[in-house]
N, C-alpha and C positions, 0 to 999 in steps of 0.2 A: 547718671545714665551714660553709657558709652555711645559715641557717635557711630553711625552705621557705614561710614565711608562714602557717602553720597557725593562728596566733593569731586569725585572723579567719574561719576556715572555717565557724563556726556562727553568725556574726552574722546577725541578722534585719533586713530593711528595716523602718523605722518611719516612720509619717507621722501627724502630728497633724491632725485635721479640725476646723476651727472655722467651717465653712460647708458647705452642702449639697454633695454630691460624687458624681460618677458614676465608679465604679471601672472601670479599663480592663484589658485583657488583660495589659499590661505590669506591672500591680500585683500579679501572682501572687507569693505568698510574703510579702506585706506585713502587718505588724501595724499596724492603724489604731487611733488613740485618738480617741474622741469627746470633743471639748473645747469644746462649745457649750452653755451652760446653758439657753438658751431653745429647745431642740429642734433636731433636725438630720435631714435625709433623705439616706440613702445608697442608691445604685442599683448593683446588681451588673451585670457584663457579661452578655450572653446566654451560655448554656451552649455554644452553637455557636461563638461567638467565643472564649470562654475556653479551651475544649478540655479533654479528659480530663486530670485531675491538677492542675488549677488550684485554688488555695486561698488563703484569707486568714483572719486573725483580727481581730475588731473588739472593742475593749475600751472600757468606760466610763472615761474619764479625768477628766471633770468631771460632777458630778451634774446631771441634767436637772431644773431646778426649775420650768419652765413648758413648756407644750405637750408634745409627745412626740418621741421619736426613732423613725425607721423605717428598715428595711433591706428593700429591695424587689428581687425577682428577676422581671424582666419576661419573660413568655412561657415560664417554666419553673416546675415545681412543686418544692416543698421536701419533704424527708423527714427525720425525726429528731426530736430533742427536747433538752431542757436539764435539768440537775440544779438543784434549789434547796436551798441549805443553810439549813434552817430547824429550828426546835425542835419543831414538832408533826409528826404523822404523817398528817395528813389530805390532803396534796397531794404528788404526786411530781414536779411540774414540768410545764411546758407541752410539748406535742409536736404534730406535724403529719404528715399523710400526703398533703397536697395544698395547702398554703398557698403564697402567693406573697409575703407580707409579715410581717416580724417587727416588733412594736411594743414600744418601750421606754417604760414608763410614767414620767411625771414624779413625782418625789419618792419613787419606789419603788426606783430603781436605786441601786447602791452602786459607788463607784470600785473597779475591778478586775473587775466583772462582765464576762463576755465571751461571744461567740458565734464559733464557727469554722465556715466554710463551704467546702465543696469539691465538685467536680463530676466526674462520669464522662463528661461530654460530652452527657448528656441530662437529668439531674436534678441539683438541688442537694441536698447532704446537710448537715445542721445538727447541731452539738453545742455545748454550752456550759455555763455555770454562772452562777447568780445567788445572791445572799445572802438575798434577801427574796422571799416569796411574791408573785406578781403583777408582778414587775419586767419580765418579758418575756411576750409573748403572740403567738400566730400567728393569722392570718386563716384562714377556712375550717376 
């Protein structure tokens, strides 16, 4: 009996970003790694273009050692927050109920930190995890 090819059923599309990048509708389901040490800007598609159910994950692949990294949702608000794995109890991690940009601080990020973004067609929802306090922040 022939195999059905299930060995690749759960494979995730991966793309390394080493320059500023505008994510497209076709990038749905992609795991992006940020691999530019001197900062990077990533722009999400509009929620209307992306459509309900669109998602991606963005992972720090190379520490940002100068400037900052940004993830921007033009024309749509973000809702959600991130966990910080830290040793003190004074901070629960950043959150937003109306931001449009996530900033990744230089020298505070850790390889493996991530943010996952998904939309219902009208808002962006954000979740993620960082290892150090202050690695990620939201505007507004």
